[in-house]
Backbone atoms as SQL, in Angstrom:
CREATE TABLE atoms (id INTEGER PRIMARY KEY, chain TEXT, resi INTEGER, resn TEXT, atom TEXT, x REAL, y REAL, z REAL);
INSERT INTO atoms VALUES
  (1, 'A', 1, 'MET', 'N', 174.245, -64.506, 233.369),
  (2, 'A', 1, 'MET', 'CA', 173.724, -65.799, 232.837),
  (3, 'A', 1, 'MET', 'C', 174.748, -66.928, 233.012),
  (4, 'A', 2, 'GLU', 'N', 174.563, -67.845, 233.787),
  (5, 'A', 2, 'GLU', 'CA', 175.586, -69.139, 233.524),
  (6, 'A', 2, 'GLU', 'C', 175.360, -69.481, 232.514),
  (7, 'A', 3, 'PRO', 'N', 176.432, -70.384, 231.817),
  (8, 'A', 3, 'PRO', 'CA', 176.279, -71.179, 230.571),
  (9, 'A', 3, 'PRO', 'C', 175.185, -72.145, 230.427),
  (10, 'A', 4, 'PRO', 'N', 175.017, -72.857, 231.344),
  (11, 'A', 4, 'PRO', 'CA', 173.617, -73.655, 231.388),
  (12, 'A', 4, 'PRO', 'C', 172.196, -72.857, 231.275),
  (13, 'A', 5, 'ASP', 'N', 172.186, -71.831, 231.740),
  (14, 'A', 5, 'ASP', 'CA', 171.091, -71.046, 231.578),
  (15, 'A', 5, 'ASP', 'C', 170.870, -70.229, 230.191),
  (16, 'A', 6, 'ILE', 'N', 172.075, -70.153, 229.582),
  (17, 'A', 6, 'ILE', 'CA', 172.284, -69.435, 228.124),
  (18, 'A', 6, 'ILE', 'C', 171.738, -70.732, 227.113),
  (19, 'A', 7, 'LEU', 'N', 172.196, -71.916, 227.497),
  (20, 'A', 7, 'LEU', 'CA', 171.638, -73.005, 226.614),
  (21, 'A', 7, 'LEU', 'C', 170.136, -73.178, 226.695),
  (22, 'A', 8, 'ARG', 'N', 169.937, -73.432, 228.144),
  (23, 'A', 8, 'ARG', 'CA', 168.494, -73.719, 228.268),
  (24, 'A', 8, 'ARG', 'C', 167.473, -72.425, 227.585),
  (25, 'A', 9, 'PHE', 'N', 167.748, -71.236, 227.776),
  (26, 'A', 9, 'PHE', 'CA', 167.184, -70.105, 226.623),
  (27, 'A', 9, 'PHE', 'C', 167.383, -70.593, 225.215),
  (28, 'A', 10, 'ILE', 'N', 168.431, -70.723, 224.821),
  (29, 'A', 10, 'ILE', 'CA', 168.570, -71.048, 223.481),
  (30, 'A', 10, 'ILE', 'C', 167.768, -72.277, 222.938),
  (31, 'A', 11, 'PHE', 'N', 167.869, -73.539, 223.681),
  (32, 'A', 11, 'PHE', 'CA', 167.087, -74.618, 223.207),
  (33, 'A', 11, 'PHE', 'C', 165.682, -74.216, 223.291),
  (34, 'A', 12, 'ALA', 'N', 164.888, -73.360, 224.538),
  (35, 'A', 12, 'ALA', 'CA', 163.574, -73.129, 224.573),
  (36, 'A', 12, 'ALA', 'C', 163.391, -72.168, 223.148),
  (37, 'A', 13, 'LEU', 'N', 164.080, -71.239, 223.044),
  (38, 'A', 13, 'LEU', 'CA', 163.941, -70.508, 221.561),
  (39, 'A', 13, 'LEU', 'C', 163.707, -71.228, 220.480),
  (40, 'A', 14, 'ILE', 'N', 164.594, -72.128, 220.366),
  (41, 'A', 14, 'ILE', 'CA', 164.541, -73.006, 219.061),
  (42, 'A', 14, 'ILE', 'C', 163.125, -73.723, 218.746),
  (43, 'A', 15, 'PHE', 'N', 162.930, -74.182, 220.282),
  (44, 'A', 15, 'PHE', 'CA', 161.871, -75.121, 220.340),
  (45, 'A', 15, 'PHE', 'C', 160.452, -74.266, 219.776),
  (46, 'A', 16, 'VAL', 'N', 160.279, -73.360, 220.482),
  (47, 'A', 16, 'VAL', 'CA', 159.155, -72.090, 220.271),
  (48, 'A', 16, 'VAL', 'C', 159.152, -72.186, 218.795),
  (49, 'A', 17, 'ILE', 'N', 160.089, -71.885, 218.080),
  (50, 'A', 17, 'ILE', 'CA', 160.365, -71.484, 216.498),
  (51, 'A', 17, 'ILE', 'C', 159.994, -72.445, 215.974),
  (52, 'A', 18, 'ALA', 'N', 160.355, -73.964, 216.003),
  (53, 'A', 18, 'ALA', 'CA', 160.225, -74.928, 215.529),
  (54, 'A', 18, 'ALA', 'C', 158.585, -75.078, 215.625),
  (55, 'A', 19, 'LEU', 'N', 158.003, -75.052, 216.823),
  (56, 'A', 19, 'LEU', 'CA', 156.183, -75.007, 217.068),
  (57, 'A', 19, 'LEU', 'C', 155.706, -74.175, 215.943),
  (58, 'A', 20, 'ILE', 'N', 156.095, -73.113, 215.871),
  (59, 'A', 20, 'ILE', 'CA', 155.560, -71.685, 215.283),
  (60, 'A', 20, 'ILE', 'C', 155.568, -72.372, 213.615),
  (61, 'A', 21, 'ILE', 'N', 156.712, -72.915, 213.211),
  (62, 'A', 21, 'ILE', 'CA', 156.969, -73.155, 212.041),
  (63, 'A', 21, 'ILE', 'C', 156.171, -74.678, 211.642),
  (64, 'A', 22, 'GLY', 'N', 156.208, -75.468, 212.580),
  (65, 'A', 22, 'GLY', 'CA', 155.398, -76.630, 212.443),
  (66, 'A', 22, 'GLY', 'C', 153.560, -76.545, 212.060),
  (67, 'A', 23, 'LEU', 'N', 153.278, -75.470, 213.128),
  (68, 'A', 23, 'LEU', 'CA', 151.802, -75.107, 212.968),
  (69, 'A', 23, 'LEU', 'C', 151.671, -74.609, 211.645),
  (70, 'A', 24, 'THR', 'N', 152.655, -73.609, 211.251),
  (71, 'A', 24, 'THR', 'CA', 152.288, -72.867, 209.873),
  (72, 'A', 24, 'THR', 'C', 152.325, -73.881, 208.878),
  (73, 'A', 25, 'ILE', 'N', 153.152, -74.991, 208.837),
  (74, 'A', 25, 'ILE', 'CA', 153.103, -75.882, 207.672),
  (75, 'A', 25, 'ILE', 'C', 151.692, -77.009, 207.802),
  (76, 'A', 26, 'ILE', 'N', 151.158, -77.147, 209.164),
  (77, 'A', 26, 'ILE', 'CA', 150.032, -77.864, 209.008),
  (78, 'A', 26, 'ILE', 'C', 148.907, -76.764, 208.584),
  (79, 'A', 27, 'LEU', 'N', 148.888, -75.602, 208.854),
  (80, 'A', 27, 'LEU', 'CA', 147.484, -74.866, 208.672),
  (81, 'A', 27, 'LEU', 'C', 147.650, -74.509, 206.824),
  (82, 'A', 28, 'ARG', 'N', 148.718, -74.466, 206.586),
  (83, 'A', 28, 'ARG', 'CA', 148.709, -74.642, 204.921),
  (84, 'A', 28, 'ARG', 'C', 148.318, -75.775, 204.275),
  (85, 'A', 29, 'LYS', 'N', 148.768, -76.631, 204.935),
  (86, 'A', 29, 'LYS', 'CA', 148.418, -78.278, 204.381),
  (87, 'A', 29, 'LYS', 'C', 146.738, -78.380, 204.511),
  (88, 'A', 30, 'PHE', 'N', 146.086, -77.981, 205.382),
  (89, 'A', 30, 'PHE', 'CA', 144.784, -78.054, 205.416),
  (90, 'A', 30, 'PHE', 'C', 143.886, -76.708, 205.277),
  (91, 'A', 31, 'ASN', 'N', 144.684, -75.807, 204.317),
  (92, 'A', 31, 'ASN', 'CA', 143.952, -74.441, 204.311),
  (93, 'A', 31, 'ASN', 'C', 142.578, -74.806, 203.529),
  (94, 'A', 32, 'GLY', 'N', 142.465, -75.547, 202.566),
  (95, 'A', 32, 'GLY', 'CA', 141.482, -75.944, 201.706),
  (96, 'A', 32, 'GLY', 'C', 140.466, -77.118, 202.417),
  (97, 'A', 33, 'PHE', 'N', 140.976, -77.588, 203.368),
  (98, 'A', 33, 'PHE', 'CA', 140.202, -78.629, 203.971),
  (99, 'A', 33, 'PHE', 'C', 139.038, -78.100, 204.655),
  (100, 'A', 34, 'SER', 'N', 137.758, -79.014, 204.135),
  (101, 'A', 34, 'SER', 'CA', 136.189, -78.709, 204.724),
  (102, 'A', 34, 'SER', 'C', 136.246, -80.194, 205.045),
  (103, 'A', 35, 'PHE', 'N', 135.163, -80.268, 206.146),
  (104, 'A', 35, 'PHE', 'CA', 134.358, -81.216, 206.302),
  (105, 'A', 35, 'PHE', 'C', 133.271, -81.633, 205.274),
  (106, 'A', 36, 'PRO', 'N', 132.939, -82.842, 205.002),
  (107, 'A', 36, 'PRO', 'CA', 131.682, -83.149, 204.179),
  (108, 'A', 36, 'PRO', 'C', 130.260, -82.763, 204.974),
  (109, 'A', 37, 'ASN', 'N', 129.410, -82.663, 204.303),
  (110, 'A', 37, 'ASN', 'CA', 127.897, -82.495, 204.681),
  (111, 'A', 37, 'ASN', 'C', 127.689, -83.274, 205.641),
  (112, 'A', 38, 'LEU', 'N', 126.858, -83.161, 206.687),
  (113, 'A', 38, 'LEU', 'CA', 126.296, -83.838, 207.758),
  (114, 'A', 38, 'LEU', 'C', 125.769, -85.292, 207.084),
  (115, 'A', 39, 'LYS', 'N', 125.078, -85.198, 205.766),
  (116, 'A', 39, 'LYS', 'CA', 124.483, -86.352, 205.544),
  (117, 'A', 39, 'LYS', 'C', 125.604, -87.430, 204.856),
  (118, 'A', 40, 'GLY', 'N', 126.798, -87.116, 204.680),
  (119, 'A', 40, 'GLY', 'CA', 127.756, -87.913, 204.576),
  (120, 'A', 40, 'GLY', 'C', 128.166, -88.100, 202.799),
  (121, 'A', 41, 'GLY', 'N', 127.619, -87.241, 202.130),
  (122, 'A', 41, 'GLY', 'CA', 127.570, -87.153, 200.733),
  (123, 'A', 41, 'GLY', 'C', 128.734, -86.363, 200.309),
  (124, 'A', 42, 'LYS', 'N', 128.863, -85.991, 198.828),
  (125, 'A', 42, 'LYS', 'CA', 129.950, -85.242, 198.635),
  (126, 'A', 42, 'LYS', 'C', 129.356, -84.034, 198.690),
  (127, 'A', 43, 'ARG', 'N', 130.057, -82.588, 198.462),
  (128, 'A', 43, 'ARG', 'CA', 129.845, -81.018, 198.551),
  (129, 'A', 43, 'ARG', 'C', 128.826, -80.877, 197.318),
  (130, 'A', 44, 'ARG', 'N', 127.681, -80.118, 197.430),
  (131, 'A', 44, 'ARG', 'CA', 126.813, -79.939, 196.730),
  (132, 'A', 44, 'ARG', 'C', 127.178, -78.616, 195.772),
  (133, 'A', 45, 'LEU', 'N', 127.938, -77.882, 196.548),
  (134, 'A', 45, 'LEU', 'CA', 128.158, -76.583, 195.928),
  (135, 'A', 45, 'LEU', 'C', 129.524, -76.025, 195.601),
  (136, 'A', 46, 'GLY', 'N', 129.688, -75.648, 194.145),
  (137, 'A', 46, 'GLY', 'CA', 131.467, -75.076, 194.166),
  (138, 'A', 46, 'GLY', 'C', 131.415, -74.284, 192.924),
  (139, 'A', 47, 'ILE', 'N', 132.507, -73.568, 192.999),
  (140, 'A', 47, 'ILE', 'CA', 132.975, -72.581, 191.990),
  (141, 'A', 47, 'ILE', 'C', 133.753, -73.230, 190.799),
  (142, 'A', 48, 'VAL', 'N', 133.166, -73.110, 189.627),
  (143, 'A', 48, 'VAL', 'CA', 133.585, -73.912, 188.711),
  (144, 'A', 48, 'VAL', 'C', 134.922, -72.784, 187.745),
  (145, 'A', 49, 'GLU', 'N', 134.498, -71.590, 187.531),
  (146, 'A', 49, 'GLU', 'CA', 135.261, -70.621, 187.031),
  (147, 'A', 49, 'GLU', 'C', 134.864, -69.376, 187.468),
  (148, 'A', 50, 'ILE', 'N', 135.898, -68.239, 187.561),
  (149, 'A', 50, 'ILE', 'CA', 135.953, -66.786, 187.730),
  (150, 'A', 50, 'ILE', 'C', 136.546, -66.189, 186.487),
  (151, 'A', 51, 'LEU', 'N', 135.710, -65.119, 185.993),
  (152, 'A', 51, 'LEU', 'CA', 136.427, -64.279, 185.077),
  (153, 'A', 51, 'LEU', 'C', 136.020, -62.724, 185.197),
  (154, 'A', 52, 'PRO', 'N', 137.320, -62.181, 185.777),
  (155, 'A', 52, 'PRO', 'CA', 137.140, -60.647, 185.907),
  (156, 'A', 52, 'PRO', 'C', 136.671, -59.754, 184.440),
  (157, 'A', 53, 'ILE', 'N', 135.642, -59.012, 184.983),
  (158, 'A', 53, 'ILE', 'CA', 134.929, -58.243, 183.838),
  (159, 'A', 53, 'ILE', 'C', 135.819, -57.144, 183.701),
  (160, 'A', 54, 'ASP', 'N', 135.849, -56.486, 184.913),
  (161, 'A', 54, 'ASP', 'CA', 136.624, -54.919, 185.160),
  (162, 'A', 54, 'ASP', 'C', 137.130, -54.908, 186.632),
  (163, 'A', 55, 'THR', 'N', 137.723, -54.012, 187.057),
  (164, 'A', 55, 'THR', 'CA', 138.113, -53.990, 188.572),
  (165, 'A', 55, 'THR', 'C', 136.944, -54.135, 189.712),
  (166, 'A', 56, 'ARG', 'N', 135.772, -53.986, 189.322),
  (167, 'A', 56, 'ARG', 'CA', 134.737, -54.019, 190.221),
  (168, 'A', 56, 'ARG', 'C', 133.720, -55.429, 189.872),
  (169, 'A', 57, 'ARG', 'N', 133.697, -55.786, 188.708),
  (170, 'A', 57, 'ARG', 'CA', 132.704, -56.784, 188.414),
  (171, 'A', 57, 'ARG', 'C', 133.228, -57.992, 187.917),
  (172, 'A', 58, 'LYS', 'N', 132.778, -59.429, 188.431),
  (173, 'A', 58, 'LYS', 'CA', 133.279, -60.618, 187.977),
  (174, 'A', 58, 'LYS', 'C', 132.235, -61.642, 187.430),
  (175, 'A', 59, 'LEU', 'N', 132.392, -62.352, 186.627),
  (176, 'A', 59, 'LEU', 'CA', 131.278, -63.243, 186.353),
  (177, 'A', 59, 'LEU', 'C', 131.961, -64.621, 186.822),
  (178, 'A', 60, 'VAL', 'N', 130.919, -65.009, 187.382),
  (179, 'A', 60, 'VAL', 'CA', 131.390, -66.438, 188.186),
  (180, 'A', 60, 'VAL', 'C', 130.345, -67.519, 187.850),
  (181, 'A', 61, 'LEU', 'N', 131.051, -68.726, 187.537),
  (182, 'A', 61, 'LEU', 'CA', 130.218, -70.018, 187.218),
  (183, 'A', 61, 'LEU', 'C', 130.133, -70.719, 188.356),
  (184, 'A', 62, 'LEU', 'N', 128.783, -71.035, 188.985),
  (185, 'A', 62, 'LEU', 'CA', 128.670, -71.865, 190.294),
  (186, 'A', 62, 'LEU', 'C', 127.936, -73.146, 189.872),
  (187, 'A', 63, 'LYS', 'N', 128.165, -74.102, 190.570),
  (188, 'A', 63, 'LYS', 'CA', 127.810, -75.406, 190.078),
  (189, 'A', 63, 'LYS', 'C', 126.863, -75.824, 191.537),
  (190, 'A', 64, 'LYS', 'N', 125.841, -76.374, 191.611),
  (191, 'A', 64, 'LYS', 'CA', 125.143, -76.662, 192.556),
  (192, 'A', 64, 'LYS', 'C', 124.317, -78.228, 192.265),
  (193, 'A', 65, 'ASP', 'N', 124.511, -79.182, 192.940),
  (194, 'A', 65, 'ASP', 'CA', 124.307, -80.321, 192.248),
  (195, 'A', 65, 'ASP', 'C', 124.408, -80.672, 190.867),
  (196, 'A', 66, 'GLU', 'N', 123.259, -80.830, 190.057),
  (197, 'A', 66, 'GLU', 'CA', 123.648, -81.031, 188.798),
  (198, 'A', 66, 'GLU', 'C', 123.486, -79.757, 187.657),
  (199, 'A', 67, 'ARG', 'N', 123.377, -78.436, 188.473),
  (200, 'A', 67, 'ARG', 'CA', 122.819, -77.505, 187.727),
  (201, 'A', 67, 'ARG', 'C', 124.156, -76.300, 187.882),
  (202, 'A', 68, 'GLU', 'N', 124.330, -75.352, 187.081),
  (203, 'A', 68, 'GLU', 'CA', 125.144, -74.458, 186.661),
  (204, 'A', 68, 'GLU', 'C', 124.465, -73.000, 186.675),
  (205, 'A', 69, 'PHE', 'N', 125.137, -72.222, 187.302),
  (206, 'A', 69, 'PHE', 'CA', 124.490, -70.796, 187.374),
  (207, 'A', 69, 'PHE', 'C', 125.717, -69.758, 187.131),
  (208, 'A', 70, 'LEU', 'N', 125.264, -68.892, 186.022),
  (209, 'A', 70, 'LEU', 'CA', 126.306, -67.881, 185.441),
  (210, 'A', 70, 'LEU', 'C', 125.597, -66.510, 186.245),
  (211, 'A', 71, 'VAL', 'N', 127.081, -66.062, 187.182),
  (212, 'A', 71, 'VAL', 'CA', 126.503, -64.683, 187.905),
  (213, 'A', 71, 'VAL', 'C', 127.411, -63.767, 187.912),
  (214, 'A', 72, 'LEU', 'N', 126.678, -62.863, 187.728),
  (215, 'A', 72, 'LEU', 'CA', 127.428, -61.289, 187.626),
  (216, 'A', 72, 'LEU', 'C', 127.582, -60.864, 189.215),
  (217, 'A', 73, 'ILE', 'N', 128.556, -60.489, 189.576),
  (218, 'A', 73, 'ILE', 'CA', 128.842, -60.188, 190.917),
  (219, 'A', 73, 'ILE', 'C', 129.607, -58.640, 190.896),
  (220, 'A', 74, 'GLY', 'N', 129.287, -58.035, 191.975),
  (221, 'A', 74, 'GLY', 'CA', 130.440, -57.084, 192.108),
  (222, 'A', 74, 'GLY', 'C', 129.653, -55.491, 192.003),
  (223, 'A', 75, 'GLY', 'N', 128.525, -55.449, 190.717),
  (224, 'A', 75, 'GLY', 'CA', 128.218, -54.293, 190.640),
  (225, 'A', 75, 'GLY', 'C', 127.263, -53.642, 191.663),
  (226, 'A', 76, 'THR', 'N', 126.147, -52.712, 191.048),
  (227, 'A', 76, 'THR', 'CA', 125.025, -52.491, 192.356),
  (228, 'A', 76, 'THR', 'C', 124.289, -53.695, 192.945),
  (229, 'A', 77, 'THR', 'N', 123.969, -54.668, 191.619),
  (230, 'A', 77, 'THR', 'CA', 122.998, -55.513, 192.294),
  (231, 'A', 77, 'THR', 'C', 123.734, -57.164, 191.726),
  (232, 'A', 78, 'ASP', 'N', 123.754, -58.159, 192.179),
  (233, 'A', 78, 'ASP', 'CA', 124.024, -59.303, 191.593),
  (234, 'A', 78, 'ASP', 'C', 123.237, -59.741, 190.359),
  (235, 'A', 79, 'LEU', 'N', 123.522, -60.342, 189.475),
  (236, 'A', 79, 'LEU', 'CA', 122.984, -60.924, 188.691),
  (237, 'A', 79, 'LEU', 'C', 122.944, -62.371, 188.292),
  (238, 'A', 80, 'VAL', 'N', 121.961, -63.018, 188.335),
  (239, 'A', 80, 'VAL', 'CA', 121.851, -64.445, 187.694),
  (240, 'A', 80, 'VAL', 'C', 121.831, -64.371, 185.815),
  (241, 'A', 81, 'VAL', 'N', 122.716, -64.206, 185.448),
  (242, 'A', 81, 'VAL', 'CA', 122.600, -64.316, 183.912),
  (243, 'A', 81, 'VAL', 'C', 122.159, -65.738, 183.062),
  (244, 'A', 82, 'GLU', 'N', 122.465, -66.828, 183.524),
  (245, 'A', 82, 'GLU', 'CA', 121.901, -67.865, 183.227),
  (246, 'A', 82, 'GLU', 'C', 122.113, -68.870, 184.128),
  (247, 'A', 83, 'ALA', 'N', 120.880, -69.997, 183.768),
  (248, 'A', 83, 'ALA', 'CA', 120.862, -71.190, 184.971),
  (249, 'A', 83, 'ALA', 'C', 120.744, -72.407, 183.697),
  (250, 'A', 84, 'LEU', 'N', 121.756, -73.398, 183.592),
  (251, 'A', 84, 'LEU', 'CA', 121.280, -74.199, 182.968),
  (252, 'A', 84, 'LEU', 'C', 122.051, -75.817, 183.314),
  (253, 'A', 85, 'ASP', 'N', 121.585, -76.656, 182.914),
  (254, 'A', 85, 'ASP', 'CA', 121.970, -78.093, 183.622),
  (255, 'A', 85, 'ASP', 'C', 123.429, -78.578, 183.291),
  (256, 'A', 86, 'ALA', 'N', 123.946, -78.968, 184.388),
  (257, 'A', 86, 'ALA', 'CA', 125.479, -79.156, 184.114),
  (258, 'A', 86, 'ALA', 'C', 125.561, -80.552, 183.335),
  (259, 'A', 87, 'LYS', 'N', 126.740, -80.536, 182.648),
  (260, 'A', 87, 'LYS', 'CA', 127.214, -81.807, 181.798),
  (261, 'A', 87, 'LYS', 'C', 128.515, -82.126, 182.323),
  (262, 'A', 88, 'ASP', 'N', 128.659, -83.230, 182.810),
  (263, 'A', 88, 'ASP', 'CA', 129.818, -83.818, 183.305),
  (264, 'A', 88, 'ASP', 'C', 130.726, -84.208, 182.345);
């Protein structure tokens, strides 16, 4: 290889590595990004808290609109433990 070919190869390699790093940064920044629902309102469903019970089961507190649901997941069946009105 002649010196200009080596320099072109090095610059191309640096450019490709920079593109990969830039794409990684962009994907990490928008990892939790989600589009609002089609009606233009805020999100209706969310996870408030998760509490591990053991290696298989977890208690999950879900919020939908103005209600909260305590759900036990991970066993043989999932179970709604309690449903209550949310307080902001």
